[in-house]
Backbone bond lengths (Angstrom), bond angles and torsions (degrees), N, CA, C in turn:
res aa  C-N    CA-C-N  psi(-1)  N-CA   C-N-CA  omega(-1)  CA-C   N-CA-C  phi
1 M - - - 1.465 - - 1.514 109.38 -
2 V 1.325 118.77 134.68 1.445 123.84 178.15 1.521 109.80 -80.69
3 I 1.332 117.75 124.72 1.467 121.66 177.34 1.511 107.48 -99.74
4 N 1.335 116.93 111.92 1.449 118.15 177.40 1.521 110.09 -92.99
5 R 1.327 115.80 179.73 1.451 120.12 -173.99 1.514 112.80 -58.40
6 R 1.345 116.79 -42.53 1.464 118.38 -177.16 1.529 111.05 -68.65
7 Q 1.352 117.51 -35.90 1.453 120.10 176.43 1.526 110.83 -65.65
8 F 1.353 116.29 -36.66 1.456 121.13 177.78 1.524 109.99 -61.18
9 V 1.332 116.49 -46.64 1.461 120.75 178.68 1.521 110.68 -61.20
10 S 1.344 116.76 -44.83 1.461 120.74 -179.24 1.524 111.18 -61.77
11 S 1.349 116.70 -42.03 1.455 120.03 -179.99 1.522 110.80 -65.92
12 S 1.328 117.16 -32.86 1.462 120.92 177.89 1.518 110.58 -65.92
13 F 1.348 117.29 -42.30 1.464 120.71 176.28 1.523 110.26 -61.05
14 A 1.335 115.47 -42.11 1.458 119.32 -178.13 1.520 110.48 -63.25
15 G 1.342 116.20 -42.99 1.454 119.86 179.84 1.518 111.82 -62.79
16 A 1.320 116.60 -39.51 1.464 120.03 179.42 1.513 111.04 -66.07
17 A 1.320 116.59 -36.99 1.457 120.29 179.83 1.524 110.84 -65.34
18 V 1.348 115.77 -41.65 1.459 119.86 178.62 1.515 110.44 -61.56
19 A 1.343 116.03 -37.04 1.457 120.77 -179.24 1.523 112.47 -75.34
20 G 1.319 117.96 -3.08 1.450 121.38 177.96 1.504 114.11 84.87
21 L 1.346 117.38 17.67 1.455 120.55 -179.36 1.508 110.72 -90.77
22 A 1.325 116.80 145.35 1.455 121.01 174.88 1.514 108.37 -81.82
23 V 1.319 117.21 122.18 1.455 120.81 179.24 1.510 109.77 -128.55
24 A 1.320 114.67 151.44 1.462 120.56 175.57 1.512 107.29 -103.17
25 G 1.276 118.04 101.30 1.460 121.85 -177.12 1.507 111.00 -128.79
26 P 1.341 116.51 -173.09 1.455 120.56 -178.42 1.521 113.07 -56.34
27 S 1.346 116.78 -32.46 1.462 119.57 -175.59 1.516 112.82 -71.10
28 T 1.357 118.62 -14.23 1.458 120.56 -177.96 1.524 112.33 -80.34
29 K 1.317 117.62 -10.51 1.455 120.77 -177.49 1.524 110.44 -76.93
30 A 1.335 117.46 130.34 1.455 121.82 -179.95 1.524 110.53 -67.35
31 V 1.319 115.58 143.90 1.459 120.34 178.47 1.525 109.31 -61.29
32 G 1.320 116.09 129.95 1.459 121.09 178.43 1.505 114.82 84.75
33 A 1.347 116.81 -2.57 1.469 119.42 -179.58 1.515 110.17 -72.75
34 E 1.320 116.18 151.44 1.455 121.02 177.14 1.530 109.19 -70.78
35 P 1.338 118.12 140.57 1.461 119.56 178.51 1.525 110.91 -63.71
36 A 1.333 115.41 145.00 1.461 119.76 177.55 1.523 109.87 -65.99
37 T 1.327 115.76 154.58 1.457 119.71 177.33 1.518 109.61 -61.48
38 R 1.319 116.05 131.26 1.461 120.36 -177.44 1.518 108.82 -82.39
39 R 1.322 117.08 125.21 1.466 120.12 -179.79 1.525 109.80 -75.98
40 P 1.318 117.50 154.99 1.463 120.12 176.76 1.529 111.03 -65.41
41 N 1.311 116.53 154.63 1.462 119.11 172.29 1.532 109.28 -65.80
42 P 1.324 118.95 135.19 1.463 120.18 174.91 1.533 109.92 -67.36
43 I 1.308 115.90 140.00 1.462 121.27 -178.73 1.532 109.06 -106.69
44 A 1.323 115.35 119.66 1.459 122.46 178.68 1.526 108.99 -108.08
45 V 1.317 115.11 176.90 1.466 120.27 174.88 1.520 107.94 -138.85
46 S 1.319 116.25 138.53 1.452 121.10 175.36 1.527 110.16 -82.70
47 S 1.323 115.95 141.39 1.465 119.19 176.06 1.529 110.61 -59.72
48 Y 1.326 116.91 -21.16 1.476 122.09 174.52 1.525 111.80 -55.62
49 S 1.331 116.47 -32.84 1.460 120.65 -177.12 1.523 112.49 -62.31
50 F 1.338 116.54 -26.16 1.465 121.58 -179.35 1.529 112.01 -101.35
51 W 1.307 117.38 2.40 1.468 121.32 -169.76 1.522 112.08 -125.73
52 R 1.320 117.33 -57.06 1.472 124.64 172.52 1.524 112.60 43.67
53 Y 1.284 114.47 97.22 1.467 126.41 -172.67 1.527 117.75 -13.73
54 N 1.316 119.65 -60.92 1.461 120.04 -170.64 1.531 113.76 -100.86
55 D 1.328 117.23 9.32 1.460 119.43 -178.65 1.527 111.06 -87.42
56 A 1.310 115.72 162.60 1.460 120.40 -172.60 1.529 113.01 -78.85
57 T 1.335 117.93 -21.34 1.465 119.39 -173.02 1.528 111.59 -66.74
58 K 1.325 118.56 -64.48 1.466 123.54 178.21 1.533 111.90 44.64
59 L 1.315 115.98 58.17 1.459 120.71 -179.67 1.532 110.73 -71.29
60 P 1.336 118.18 146.90 1.468 119.53 174.32 1.521 110.55 -65.72
61 I 1.318 116.74 154.87 1.464 120.94 -175.50 1.522 110.92 -59.08
62 E 1.333 117.87 -38.31 1.463 119.87 -179.42 1.524 111.32 -58.40
63 R 1.319 116.68 -42.59 1.466 120.10 179.45 1.518 109.93 -69.91
64 C 1.325 117.41 -37.06 1.467 120.58 177.02 1.529 110.61 -60.07
65 L 1.330 116.29 -41.69 1.466 120.49 177.70 1.524 111.17 -60.41
66 D 1.327 116.63 -45.11 1.464 120.57 -179.58 1.531 111.12 -60.79
67 I 1.332 115.92 -46.41 1.468 120.03 -177.38 1.530 110.29 -67.25
68 A 1.329 116.28 -40.81 1.468 119.47 179.95 1.522 111.23 -60.70
69 S 1.325 115.93 -38.91 1.467 119.81 177.54 1.522 110.81 -66.26
70 E 1.319 116.55 -43.88 1.467 120.55 179.31 1.524 111.26 -61.62
71 M 1.325 117.09 -35.06 1.465 120.95 -178.95 1.527 112.66 -77.36
72 G 1.343 117.03 -17.66 1.457 119.49 174.18 1.517 116.13 100.50
73 F 1.320 118.07 23.49 1.462 120.47 177.72 1.524 110.90 -74.53
74 D 1.344 115.20 157.09 1.469 121.61 -177.07 1.526 112.58 -93.98
75 G 1.313 117.89 -16.44 1.453 121.51 -177.81 1.515 109.70 -160.08
76 F 1.338 115.76 174.09 1.457 120.68 -173.64 1.523 109.21 -142.32
77 E 1.334 115.21 132.00 1.460 122.00 178.60 1.526 108.84 -107.11
78 V 1.317 116.51 131.58 1.460 122.65 -176.40 1.524 109.91 -96.98
79 L 1.325 116.28 128.28 1.461 122.51 172.86 1.528 108.25 -88.75
80 H 1.316 116.31 117.83 1.460 121.18 -172.09 1.528 112.84 -56.07
81 V 1.332 117.69 -46.61 1.463 119.66 -174.78 1.527 112.35 -67.59
82 Q 1.311 117.02 -10.33 1.466 121.11 178.97 1.527 111.85 -87.49
83 M 1.340 117.29 -12.82 1.457 120.62 -177.87 1.530 110.35 -66.86
84 Q 1.325 116.70 139.79 1.465 121.54 -179.67 1.523 111.68 -70.54
85 D 1.325 116.21 -37.06 1.466 120.25 174.80 1.523 108.00 -157.89
86 E 1.320 116.71 178.92 1.466 121.30 -176.46 1.527 111.57 -115.07
87 S 1.322 117.27 17.28 1.463 119.43 -179.82 1.528 109.96 -67.29
88 N 1.330 115.18 153.93 1.453 119.02 178.67 1.524 111.03 -63.32
89 S 1.340 116.96 -35.71 1.468 119.13 -179.53 1.527 110.72 -63.54
90 Y 1.337 117.20 -37.96 1.466 120.25 178.43 1.530 110.06 -67.61
91 C 1.331 117.10 -43.60 1.472 120.42 178.46 1.525 110.84 -59.39
92 Q 1.326 116.78 -43.39 1.465 119.84 -178.86 1.520 111.26 -69.36
93 K 1.328 116.89 -32.08 1.464 120.27 176.83 1.528 110.29 -63.27
94 L 1.346 116.93 -43.23 1.464 120.27 178.25 1.525 110.71 -64.86
95 K 1.336 115.97 -43.70 1.466 119.66 -179.71 1.520 111.33 -62.23
96 R 1.327 116.36 -42.62 1.461 119.99 178.96 1.526 110.95 -63.95
97 R 1.319 116.83 -43.53 1.467 120.49 -177.59 1.527 110.35 -62.26
98 A 1.337 115.89 -42.62 1.466 119.36 178.60 1.529 110.65 -64.09
99 F 1.331 117.23 -42.02 1.458 121.19 -179.23 1.521 111.25 -62.54
100 V 1.324 117.13 -43.39 1.465 121.01 179.47 1.523 110.61 -60.83
101 H 1.328 116.30 -33.51 1.458 120.50 176.68 1.530 112.84 -79.28
102 G 1.343 117.25 -4.03 1.459 119.71 -177.68 1.522 112.47 66.82
103 M 1.315 115.26 32.58 1.461 120.75 -172.25 1.536 108.05 -136.35
104 P 1.325 119.17 98.84 1.463 120.74 -173.28 1.521 113.57 -64.97
105 L 1.330 115.27 150.59 1.459 121.32 167.81 1.529 106.58 -77.14
106 C 1.314 116.47 111.03 1.472 120.16 -168.85 1.518 113.97 -108.30
107 G 1.337 118.14 -13.44 1.460 119.95 -177.77 1.518 110.72 -154.57
108 F 1.337 114.96 153.94 1.463 122.01 179.10 1.521 106.99 -129.72
109 S 1.320 117.43 120.69 1.461 121.62 -175.11 1.529 108.93 -104.61
110 T 1.336 116.35 113.56 1.459 122.11 -173.87 1.525 110.78 -121.17
111 H 1.314 115.74 166.83 1.464 121.58 178.41 1.526 110.16 -124.87
112 Q 1.297 116.27 135.11 1.439 123.23 173.62 1.524 108.67 -158.45
113 G 1.323 116.83 165.14 1.458 120.35 177.30 1.519 109.67 -150.07
114 F 1.309 115.90 138.01 1.458 120.72 -177.17 1.523 112.56 -119.84
115 V 1.330 116.27 11.23 1.467 119.84 -177.22 1.537 108.06 -91.65
116 Y 1.324 114.87 69.86 1.463 122.46 179.71 1.536 109.20 -132.80
117 P 1.317 118.65 128.93 1.466 119.68 173.28 1.530 112.38 -62.49
118 D 1.340 116.58 -29.35 1.458 122.40 -177.46 1.531 110.08 -79.27
119 A 1.328 116.47 116.24 1.465 121.12 -178.93 1.521 111.59 -60.91
120 A 1.343 117.52 -30.57 1.459 120.04 179.67 1.528 111.17 -66.55
121 E 1.339 116.94 -37.16 1.465 120.45 176.95 1.524 110.49 -66.75
122 R 1.310 116.47 -39.94 1.471 119.34 177.88 1.526 109.85 -63.86
123 K 1.334 116.56 -40.99 1.464 119.27 -179.37 1.528 110.92 -63.32
124 K 1.331 117.66 -38.96 1.471 120.25 177.42 1.524 110.19 -58.27
125 N 1.329 116.51 -41.51 1.467 120.30 -179.71 1.524 112.00 -73.65
126 I 1.317 117.24 -32.81 1.468 120.72 174.76 1.528 109.30 -64.26
127 D 1.329 116.63 -46.82 1.474 120.28 179.96 1.532 111.00 -62.75
128 H 1.324 115.80 -40.63 1.473 120.12 177.23 1.532 110.46 -60.81
129 T 1.320 117.40 -45.05 1.466 121.27 -179.02 1.522 110.77 -66.96
130 R 1.325 115.75 -37.97 1.474 120.13 176.36 1.532 109.98 -59.81
131 R 1.315 116.69 -42.94 1.467 121.02 178.23 1.527 110.86 -64.27
132 C 1.335 116.75 -38.73 1.466 119.93 178.68 1.523 111.66 -65.52
133 L 1.318 117.48 -36.52 1.468 120.75 175.84 1.527 109.87 -61.50
134 Q 1.325 116.45 -39.99 1.459 120.54 177.80 1.535 110.99 -64.86
135 L 1.330 116.16 -42.25 1.468 119.78 178.72 1.533 111.07 -62.19
136 A 1.331 115.69 -43.44 1.467 119.19 178.22 1.523 110.46 -58.78
137 H 1.314 116.06 -43.93 1.464 120.75 177.85 1.528 110.99 -59.54
138 E 1.325 116.70 -44.12 1.464 120.26 -178.27 1.523 111.81 -64.53
139 M 1.336 116.42 -30.01 1.469 119.75 178.73 1.529 112.33 -90.53
140 G 1.327 116.74 -0.19 1.467 119.95 179.84 1.515 113.04 73.49
141 I 1.339 116.97 26.29 1.470 121.52 -177.81 1.528 109.18 -92.71
142 P 1.328 118.76 126.59 1.467 120.65 -172.33 1.521 116.50 -85.53
143 T 1.339 118.27 -14.43 1.462 118.70 -178.54 1.523 110.22 -143.41
144 M 1.344 115.32 149.73 1.456 120.89 -174.87 1.521 110.08 -134.91
145 R 1.336 116.41 127.83 1.458 121.38 176.41 1.529 109.15 -72.93
146 V 1.353 115.47 131.20 1.459 121.27 176.38 1.526 109.20 -128.03
147 N 1.351 115.01 159.57 1.460 121.93 -177.29 1.527 110.82 -123.12
148 T 1.332 115.31 162.65 1.465 120.16 173.72 1.520 110.39 -80.80
149 G 1.333 116.08 -37.94 1.454 121.51 -166.83 1.521 109.72 92.79
150 R 1.343 115.87 173.23 1.460 120.58 -177.17 1.518 110.40 -140.18
151 W 1.313 115.55 173.84 1.462 120.92 -176.49 1.528 112.63 -66.57
152 R 1.321 117.56 -25.19 1.468 123.52 178.25 1.529 112.70 63.61
153 T 1.308 116.11 28.79 1.462 120.01 174.07 1.529 110.84 -81.32
154 T 1.323 116.59 -18.20 1.464 121.61 171.99 1.517 107.55 -97.37
155 K 1.319 117.40 113.82 1.465 120.86 -170.95 1.524 113.08 -80.57
156 S 1.330 117.75 -28.60 1.460 121.46 -177.92 1.521 109.99 -100.82
157 F 1.367 116.56 129.58 1.462 119.41 178.08 1.525 110.32 -66.77
158 D 1.335 117.39 -34.10 1.463 120.12 176.98 1.531 110.39 -60.45
159 E 1.321 116.61 -41.68 1.467 120.34 178.05 1.526 110.52 -66.87
160 L 1.334 116.98 -39.61 1.461 120.64 177.67 1.515 110.51 -59.27
161 M 1.330 117.33 -41.33 1.457 120.64 179.36 1.524 111.70 -68.54
162 K 1.336 116.93 -35.78 1.471 119.54 175.21 1.517 111.08 -60.46
163 N 1.332 115.79 -32.24 1.464 121.79 -179.31 1.528 112.11 -93.92
164 K 1.343 116.10 17.46 1.470 122.74 177.87 1.532 112.95 56.14
165 G 1.326 115.03 36.01 1.457 119.45 175.85 1.515 114.87 79.34
166 I 1.308 117.58 3.98 1.468 121.72 -178.49 1.520 109.24 -95.10
167 E 1.322 117.05 132.75 1.459 121.20 177.80 1.524 109.64 -142.29
168 P 1.332 117.73 155.85 1.470 120.06 178.56 1.523 111.42 -70.71
169 R 1.330 115.44 154.22 1.465 120.84 175.33 1.524 109.63 -72.10
170 L 1.317 115.26 162.96 1.452 119.62 169.51 1.524 108.92 -63.90
171 P 1.308 118.44 134.76 1.473 120.03 179.93 1.529 111.39 -56.14
172 G 1.330 114.47 132.82 1.460 119.76 177.74 1.511 114.98 91.59
173 Y 1.347 117.69 -1.54 1.455 120.70 -178.66 1.526 110.32 -124.16
174 T 1.332 115.98 162.09 1.460 121.72 -177.54 1.524 110.36 -122.09
175 D 1.323 115.55 161.08 1.466 119.71 174.92 1.528 110.85 -60.41
176 D 1.333 117.50 -36.61 1.470 119.70 179.33 1.525 110.89 -58.29
177 E 1.325 116.72 -40.69 1.465 119.35 177.13 1.523 110.44 -65.25
178 G 1.331 116.67 -41.83 1.454 120.19 178.45 1.520 112.01 -60.69
179 F 1.318 117.55 -45.68 1.466 120.61 178.23 1.525 111.02 -61.56
180 A 1.318 117.53 -38.36 1.466 120.63 179.19 1.528 110.88 -62.89
181 W 1.341 117.61 -39.98 1.470 120.55 177.82 1.524 110.87 -64.15
182 V 1.336 115.78 -42.26 1.471 119.93 -178.22 1.529 110.16 -66.49
183 I 1.310 116.37 -45.11 1.470 120.32 -178.72 1.523 110.50 -62.45
184 D 1.327 116.91 -44.84 1.465 120.37 179.03 1.529 110.72 -61.56
185 S 1.313 117.51 -40.13 1.465 121.15 -178.95 1.522 111.47 -64.41
186 F 1.320 116.95 -45.85 1.467 119.08 179.74 1.520 111.54 -67.83
187 E 1.317 117.25 -33.57 1.467 118.96 177.08 1.525 110.71 -61.93
188 Q 1.323 117.37 -35.56 1.461 120.49 177.04 1.524 111.96 -68.44
189 L 1.326 117.00 -24.40 1.461 121.40 -177.14 1.527 113.77 -89.25
190 L 1.314 118.06 -13.99 1.463 120.74 -176.63 1.533 112.91 -57.78
191 P 1.346 119.53 -44.59 1.476 117.85 178.92 1.522 113.08 -60.42
192 D 1.332 116.57 -34.00 1.470 120.01 179.11 1.524 111.00 -70.31
193 A 1.333 116.60 -42.03 1.466 119.65 177.99 1.518 110.45 -59.86
194 E 1.329 116.87 -42.33 1.466 120.34 179.21 1.523 110.75 -68.92
195 K 1.324 116.59 -42.20 1.473 120.71 179.98 1.524 110.98 -58.50
196 Y 1.335 116.40 -44.06 1.462 120.40 -176.28 1.527 113.05 -89.61
197 G 1.324 117.18 -7.68 1.459 120.07 179.84 1.510 113.19 68.10
198 V 1.333 116.44 35.71 1.463 121.66 -178.81 1.521 108.88 -117.98
199 L 1.312 116.05 117.43 1.455 122.42 -178.29 1.527 109.66 -80.92
200 M 1.330 116.78 119.33 1.463 120.61 177.66 1.529 109.66 -79.56
201 G 1.326 115.66 133.91 1.463 121.09 176.50 1.521 109.36 -117.91
202 L 1.322 117.03 110.83 1.466 121.12 -178.63 1.521 109.25 -77.21
203 E 1.331 114.98 121.07 1.468 120.51 -175.26 1.524 111.99 -93.33
204 N 1.336 115.04 148.50 1.464 121.46 168.09 1.530 107.25 -74.32
205 H 1.343 115.66 93.78 1.464 120.80 -168.04 1.521 109.94 -143.27
206 W 1.307 117.29 70.10 1.459 124.38 175.51 1.530 110.79 59.78
207 G 1.305 116.69 -175.55 1.456 120.45 -178.88 1.515 112.51 57.80
208 L 1.337 116.31 -145.27 1.468 120.89 -179.03 1.524 111.44 -69.27
209 G 1.330 117.32 -15.15 1.466 120.83 176.30 1.511 112.71 -100.32
210 R 1.319 117.40 24.00 1.461 120.75 -178.09 1.519 112.41 -64.26
211 D 1.328 117.70 -33.52 1.460 120.20 -178.83 1.523 110.50 -125.71
212 A 1.338 115.36 170.17 1.464 120.77 -176.06 1.522 111.41 -61.80
213 D 1.326 117.39 -38.07 1.464 119.77 -179.02 1.523 111.17 -60.80
214 G 1.345 116.70 -41.28 1.459 119.64 179.47 1.516 112.32 -65.82
215 V 1.338 116.96 -44.73 1.460 120.88 178.80 1.526 110.54 -60.69
216 L 1.317 116.70 -48.89 1.462 120.29 -175.21 1.525 112.29 -71.93
217 R 1.312 117.27 -27.85 1.473 119.58 175.01 1.528 109.55 -58.19
218 I 1.316 116.87 -41.33 1.466 121.50 -178.69 1.532 110.76 -75.05
219 V 1.333 116.29 -49.89 1.465 120.28 -176.88 1.526 110.91 -61.01
220 N 1.321 117.18 -42.73 1.461 120.47 -178.51 1.525 112.09 -71.59
221 A 1.325 117.25 -33.53 1.465 120.02 177.92 1.527 110.84 -66.35
222 I 1.322 116.91 -38.20 1.463 121.13 -178.92 1.521 111.09 -77.26
223 D 1.343 116.14 -38.32 1.463 121.30 171.15 1.532 112.24 55.46
224 S 1.328 116.02 54.57 1.463 120.83 179.36 1.520 109.85 -131.59
225 P 1.333 117.10 142.74 1.467 118.67 175.56 1.522 113.06 -67.32
226 W 1.333 118.24 -9.94 1.465 120.73 -179.06 1.515 113.14 -93.83
227 L 1.323 117.55 -0.30 1.464 121.61 170.33 1.519 108.00 -131.98
228 Q 1.330 116.26 110.81 1.449 121.35 178.26 1.535 108.15 -127.45
229 V 1.318 119.01 -140.81 1.463 121.71 -169.21 1.529 110.96 -126.49
230 T 1.332 115.77 132.52 1.464 122.16 162.98 1.526 106.75 -102.41
231 L 1.306 116.26 118.54 1.467 121.45 -178.09 1.527 109.70 -92.79
232 D 1.337 116.46 118.03 1.470 121.40 173.90 1.519 107.66 -101.54
233 T 1.328 115.70 116.74 1.472 119.85 -174.37 1.521 112.56 -69.31
234 G 1.350 117.51 -19.03 1.457 119.92 -174.45 1.512 115.24 -102.10
235 N 1.334 117.89 4.66 1.462 119.80 -176.67 1.522 113.79 -105.08
236 F 1.323 117.99 7.96 1.458 121.17 169.80 1.525 107.17 -102.60
237 L 1.319 116.57 114.82 1.457 119.99 -176.09 1.515 112.81 -94.65
238 E 1.324 117.52 -1.92 1.460 121.72 173.59 1.528 108.53 -153.40
239 N 1.330 116.23 159.30 1.476 122.15 177.49 1.529 111.64 49.17
240 Q 1.322 115.45 47.15 1.461 119.60 -174.44 1.527 112.59 -58.25
241 E 1.323 116.73 -53.86 1.470 119.05 -174.15 1.524 111.83 -58.52
242 A 1.316 117.07 -45.34 1.464 120.45 -178.62 1.527 110.65 -61.81
243 Q 1.327 116.35 -38.94 1.462 118.94 -178.05 1.535 111.77 -75.75
244 Y 1.329 116.97 -34.93 1.469 118.79 172.31 1.528 109.93 -57.33
245 R 1.309 116.11 -44.84 1.465 120.44 -177.70 1.527 111.88 -64.44
246 E 1.331 116.15 -36.50 1.466 119.52 177.67 1.523 111.56 -64.89
247 M 1.309 115.88 -40.13 1.462 120.77 -173.91 1.531 113.29 -81.61
248 A 1.316 116.88 -28.75 1.463 121.37 -168.61 1.532 114.59 -54.64
249 P 1.355 119.87 -42.84 1.468 117.88 -175.91 1.520 114.91 -60.69
250 Q 1.326 118.02 -24.64 1.462 120.37 -177.85 1.529 112.67 -112.53
251 T 1.319 116.00 14.69 1.461 120.70 -178.66 1.525 110.91 -78.97
252 V 1.350 115.55 131.40 1.466 121.13 177.02 1.526 111.97 -118.83
253 F 1.340 116.92 -6.94 1.465 121.25 178.74 1.525 106.91 -158.27
254 V 1.345 116.15 144.16 1.465 120.82 -178.77 1.513 109.63 -124.43
255 Q 1.323 116.40 129.54 1.460 122.59 170.53 1.529 107.60 -106.16
256 A 1.328 115.67 121.21 1.462 121.86 -172.06 1.522 110.00 -110.30
257 K 1.322 116.70 115.54 1.456 121.72 -178.64 1.534 110.84 -85.93
258 T 1.346 115.87 143.65 1.467 121.67 166.31 1.523 107.51 -132.66
259 Y 1.342 116.07 159.04 1.469 120.61 -169.41 1.531 112.09 -135.93
260 Y 1.318 118.83 36.20 1.462 119.78 -179.50 1.533 109.99 -56.65
261 G 1.332 114.81 131.80 1.460 120.27 -176.87 1.508 113.54 86.38
262 G 1.334 117.10 1.12 1.464 121.52 -178.66 1.512 111.22 89.66
263 G 1.324 116.91 140.82 1.452 121.85 -177.17 1.517 113.14 -79.01
264 K 1.319 115.53 159.19 1.466 120.61 179.75 1.530 110.54 -68.13
265 W 1.345 117.11 -43.58 1.465 120.83 -177.90 1.531 111.93 -107.79
266 Y 1.312 116.58 -34.06 1.464 121.74 178.37 1.523 107.82 -164.11
267 T 1.323 115.54 165.15 1.461 121.55 177.97 1.521 108.15 -127.34
268 L 1.323 116.58 128.55 1.459 121.65 177.78 1.524 109.39 -112.67
269 D 1.315 115.58 141.92 1.464 121.56 173.71 1.528 107.02 -94.77
270 I 1.320 116.58 92.34 1.464 121.72 -174.14 1.525 109.70 -91.84
271 D 1.304 116.35 125.34 1.461 122.88 179.43 1.528 108.20 -85.24
272 Y 1.329 116.66 92.50 1.459 119.47 -175.69 1.522 113.51 -72.28
273 D 1.304 117.60 -22.75 1.467 118.56 172.58 1.529 109.95 -64.14
274 L 1.327 116.04 -40.51 1.469 120.57 177.45 1.522 110.86 -67.97
275 V 1.334 117.52 -44.22 1.465 120.54 178.71 1.526 110.02 -57.89
276 A 1.330 116.45 -45.10 1.457 120.61 179.89 1.528 111.02 -62.40
277 K 1.312 117.45 -40.92 1.465 121.27 178.99 1.534 110.97 -62.08
278 I 1.326 115.98 -45.22 1.470 120.45 -179.65 1.528 110.34 -61.50
279 L 1.328 116.85 -42.60 1.461 119.89 -179.30 1.523 111.86 -71.09
280 R 1.336 117.12 -36.88 1.469 119.49 177.20 1.520 111.18 -62.62
281 E 1.324 116.42 -36.47 1.469 119.99 179.20 1.526 111.34 -61.62
282 Q 1.332 116.78 -24.78 1.462 121.35 177.11 1.536 111.92 -99.62
283 D 1.336 115.64 10.24 1.461 122.01 179.29 1.532 111.80 58.07
284 Y 1.332 116.01 37.44 1.464 119.94 176.90 1.521 109.09 -74.73
285 R 1.310 117.31 122.11 1.462 122.26 -176.80 1.528 112.85 -118.40
286 G 1.319 116.47 7.55 1.456 120.48 -173.88 1.512 114.20 -84.82
287 Y 1.321 114.39 -165.45 1.461 122.03 -174.50 1.526 112.46 -75.32
288 I 1.332 114.09 146.28 1.456 123.98 166.24 1.523 105.24 -111.92
289 S 1.333 117.65 112.74 1.463 121.42 -173.75 1.521 110.10 -107.51
290 L 1.315 116.06 118.64 1.456 121.74 -177.92 1.532 111.59 -70.39
291 E 1.332 115.52 130.92 1.459 122.28 167.27 1.533 106.70 -120.25
292 F 1.322 115.98 93.41 1.459 119.65 179.08 1.520 109.50 -74.36
293 E 1.346 116.14 127.34 1.464 120.97 -175.05 1.530 111.84 -131.63
294 G 1.321 116.48 25.40 1.458 119.66 179.46 1.515 112.38 -98.70
295 K 1.328 114.98 179.15 1.468 121.27 -176.73 1.529 112.73 -95.24
296 E 1.318 117.28 -11.32 1.464 119.64 178.83 1.524 110.01 -65.64
297 D 1.329 117.17 153.59 1.452 121.36 178.21 1.524 110.35 -57.57
298 Y 1.321 115.97 133.15 1.465 120.00 -175.92 1.523 111.88 -60.13
299 E 1.330 118.01 -28.69 1.463 120.55 -175.97 1.524 112.15 -65.66
300 T 1.330 117.68 -25.34 1.468 120.47 176.18 1.522 111.47 -104.22
301 A 1.327 117.05 -35.58 1.466 119.90 -174.28 1.518 112.80 -73.31
302 I 1.331 117.90 -37.10 1.464 119.47 -177.48 1.531 111.42 -69.16
303 P 1.343 120.38 -44.18 1.466 118.37 173.88 1.534 113.22 -59.30
304 K 1.333 117.86 -38.06 1.471 120.07 176.29 1.521 110.80 -63.07
305 S 1.322 115.48 -39.24 1.459 119.91 179.30 1.534 110.81 -65.20
306 L 1.322 115.98 -43.37 1.468 120.26 178.09 1.515 110.84 -59.75
307 K 1.318 117.22 -44.10 1.462 121.31 179.57 1.518 110.19 -60.76
308 R 1.333 117.25 -44.05 1.469 120.75 -178.83 1.532 111.24 -64.01
309 L 1.313 116.47 -42.75 1.471 119.39 -178.84 1.526 110.60 -69.80
310 R 1.328 117.60 -37.84 1.475 119.05 177.27 1.521 111.01 -62.09
311 E 1.328 116.65 -40.87 1.457 119.72 179.04 1.518 111.44 -62.67
312 A 1.343 116.37 -42.56 1.462 119.90 -176.17 1.526 112.50 -72.44
313 F 1.331 116.66 -39.44 1.458 120.29 -172.17 1.528 113.26 -103.05
314 A 1.334 116.65 18.82 1.461 121.15 178.32 1.528 110.30 -65.06
């Protein structure tokens, strides 16, 4: 049975009730009562928006936190590769800084890949992801973006983008084998996600997770409330609306791309009013995290992006 986000929430209420805890859930609403006013989705920003791999700015996370607070964001997503170190003191420093700003650390964006014939390579990535789950826990972050990985037969990311994220398989191997490696790897990580209380969100992020079918093939095969979906609005290069709709029921975190000034690899015209409508239909109430990927100066483009997302997700 596929457990989607709403079923996960319902099962959590049920578990709390069995434990004798008082909870405010759907069952507390009186029959015939008017629905409560729906609050807007909180709008966060990824530290990636101020850093962006090949750009000159590359601000430290501490400065990104300060600027995000000044701009008025509701939460902050940490890009793992941007962290200066992984010591507990550094993690607590980031958590404290976010708390002082009244802006929770709401997401952790990590990189891993499990599409390797070599079991030792897969284990290295499993161990890396396990460590990232621990880091998220130490920073009090409740959800972590994870990836499938890709065949890596295309050596240049610029070339991969020219080919719309499509690359040939390794000779002698099949996609079915690749999916089996990914599924097995995430199954090994489920106890760690539960132990640390960090919900993994599998993103549509090239490789075997390039499209909604690939992401959901993995999530549905594993069938665990600890692996759901991170929806990236800018990583579907065709059939956007249909793929948003496929992903929405199991989405627990949203990364929202904007491209003011034109994108580095491509520019998409994303209809955020439509995205918001699709997510509202699934009663998605979680974070919308901005990933600014345009060439315009971040000091003007990020506030414009925040305004656009607030309008759409109000």
